[in-house]
ChimeraX commands (.cxc) that place a marker at each C-alpha (Angstrom):
marker #1 position -10.67,3.86,-10.01 radius 0.5
marker #1 position -13.28,4.00,-7.19 radius 0.5
marker #1 position -14.31,1.47,-4.35 radius 0.5
marker #1 position -15.87,0.92,-1.13 radius 0.5
marker #1 position -15.23,-1.16,2.15 radius 0.5
marker #1 position -16.27,-4.53,0.89 radius 0.5
marker #1 position -15.69,-4.33,-2.47 radius 0.5
marker #1 position -13.16,-6.96,-3.85 radius 0.5
marker #1 position -10.16,-6.17,-6.18 radius 0.5
marker #1 position -9.21,-9.05,-8.62 radius 0.5
marker #1 position -5.90,-8.71,-9.58 radius 0.5
marker #1 position -5.33,-10.40,-12.92 radius 0.5
marker #1 position -1.54,-12.20,-13.59 radius 0.5
marker #1 position 0.82,-10.35,-15.19 radius 0.5
marker #1 position 2.89,-13.12,-16.69 radius 0.5
marker #1 position 1.76,-16.11,-18.35 radius 0.5
marker #1 position 0.61,-19.23,-16.00 radius 0.5
marker #1 position 0.33,-16.38,-13.10 radius 0.5
marker #1 position -3.10,-17.15,-11.08 radius 0.5
marker #1 position -5.24,-14.16,-10.24 radius 0.5
marker #1 position -5.10,-12.65,-6.82 radius 0.5
marker #1 position -8.39,-11.59,-4.91 radius 0.5
marker #1 position -8.45,-9.45,-2.19 radius 0.5
marker #1 position -11.22,-7.62,0.08 radius 0.5
marker #1 position -10.86,-4.15,0.40 radius 0.5
marker #1 position -11.12,-3.41,4.12 radius 0.5
marker #1 position -10.61,0.39,4.26 radius 0.5
marker #1 position -10.17,3.04,1.56 radius 0.5
marker #1 position -7.34,5.23,1.87 radius 0.5
marker #1 position -7.79,7.74,-0.90 radius 0.5
marker #1 position -10.63,10.52,-1.27 radius 0.5
marker #1 position -13.33,9.81,-2.74 radius 0.5
marker #1 position -12.77,5.97,-2.91 radius 0.5
marker #1 position -9.61,6.63,-4.94 radius 0.5
marker #1 position -6.27,4.34,-3.77 radius 0.5
marker #1 position -4.77,3.44,-1.86 radius 0.5
marker #1 position -6.52,0.55,-0.41 radius 0.5
marker #1 position -6.19,-1.58,2.56 radius 0.5
marker #1 position -6.78,-5.06,1.35 radius 0.5
marker #1 position -7.27,-8.47,2.59 radius 0.5
marker #1 position -6.07,-11.60,0.32 radius 0.5
marker #1 position -7.70,-14.59,0.48 radius 0.5
marker #1 position -4.42,-15.99,2.82 radius 0.5
marker #1 position -5.51,-13.92,5.56 radius 0.5
marker #1 position -2.46,-11.68,4.25 radius 0.5
marker #1 position -2.68,-8.00,3.80 radius 0.5
marker #1 position -1.41,-4.49,2.65 radius 0.5
marker #1 position -1.68,-1.39,1.43 radius 0.5
marker #1 position -1.88,-0.86,-2.39 radius 0.5
marker #1 position -2.36,1.39,-5.32 radius 0.5
marker #1 position -4.03,-1.50,-8.05 radius 0.5
marker #1 position -2.21,-1.31,-11.44 radius 0.5
marker #1 position -4.43,-1.02,-14.90 radius 0.5
marker #1 position -4.36,-4.89,-14.49 radius 0.5
marker #1 position -6.91,-4.93,-11.65 radius 0.5
marker #1 position -10.53,-4.54,-11.17 radius 0.5
marker #1 position -13.40,-2.90,-8.71 radius 0.5
marker #1 position -16.16,-5.60,-7.86 radius 0.5
marker #1 position -18.65,-4.38,-5.85 radius 0.5
marker #1 position -20.12,-5.79,-2.78 radius 0.5
marker #1 position -23.58,-6.46,-4.35 radius 0.5
marker #1 position -22.29,-8.10,-8.06 radius 0.5
marker #1 position -21.13,-10.99,-6.63 radius 0.5
marker link #1:1,2 radius 0.2
marker link #1:2,3 radius 0.2
marker link #1:3,4 radius 0.2
marker link #1:4,5 radius 0.2
marker link #1:5,6 radius 0.2
marker link #1:6,7 radius 0.2
marker link #1:7,8 radius 0.2
marker link #1:8,9 radius 0.2
marker link #1:9,10 radius 0.2
marker link #1:10,11 radius 0.2
marker link #1:11,12 radius 0.2
marker link #1:12,13 radius 0.2
marker link #1:13,14 radius 0.2
marker link #1:14,15 radius 0.2
marker link #1:15,16 radius 0.2
marker link #1:16,17 radius 0.2
marker link #1:17,18 radius 0.2
marker link #1:18,19 radius 0.2
marker link #1:19,20 radius 0.2
marker link #1:20,21 radius 0.2
marker link #1:21,22 radius 0.2
marker link #1:22,23 radius 0.2
marker link #1:23,24 radius 0.2
marker link #1:24,25 radius 0.2
marker link #1:25,26 radius 0.2
marker link #1:26,27 radius 0.2
marker link #1:27,28 radius 0.2
marker link #1:28,29 radius 0.2
marker link #1:29,30 radius 0.2
marker link #1:30,31 radius 0.2
marker link #1:31,32 radius 0.2
marker link #1:32,33 radius 0.2
marker link #1:33,34 radius 0.2
marker link #1:34,35 radius 0.2
marker link #1:35,36 radius 0.2
marker link #1:36,37 radius 0.2
marker link #1:37,38 radius 0.2
marker link #1:38,39 radius 0.2
marker link #1:39,40 radius 0.2
marker link #1:40,41 radius 0.2
marker link #1:41,42 radius 0.2
marker link #1:42,43 radius 0.2
marker link #1:43,44 radius 0.2
marker link #1:44,45 radius 0.2
marker link #1:45,46 radius 0.2
marker link #1:46,47 radius 0.2
marker link #1:47,48 radius 0.2
marker link #1:48,49 radius 0.2
marker link #1:49,50 radius 0.2
marker link #1:50,51 radius 0.2
marker link #1:51,52 radius 0.2
marker link #1:52,53 radius 0.2
marker link #1:53,54 radius 0.2
marker link #1:54,55 radius 0.2
marker link #1:55,56 radius 0.2
marker link #1:56,57 radius 0.2
marker link #1:57,58 radius 0.2
marker link #1:58,59 radius 0.2
marker link #1:59,60 radius 0.2
marker link #1:60,61 radius 0.2
marker link #1:61,62 radius 0.2
marker link #1:62,63 radius 0.2
view
């Protein structure tokens, strides 16, 4: 997985009834666009995470 600052991270819900979560990538902490990423969720919460296989990067220009 590779991402750039400003891309969005879409994390699909893992269990029935759990909603997808969307976060903006604020900072790429790995090398060459690799995780971990510092992200901000739609509710304003910020976190550092390494997304799992249930996540998709949406490039800034694909919205």
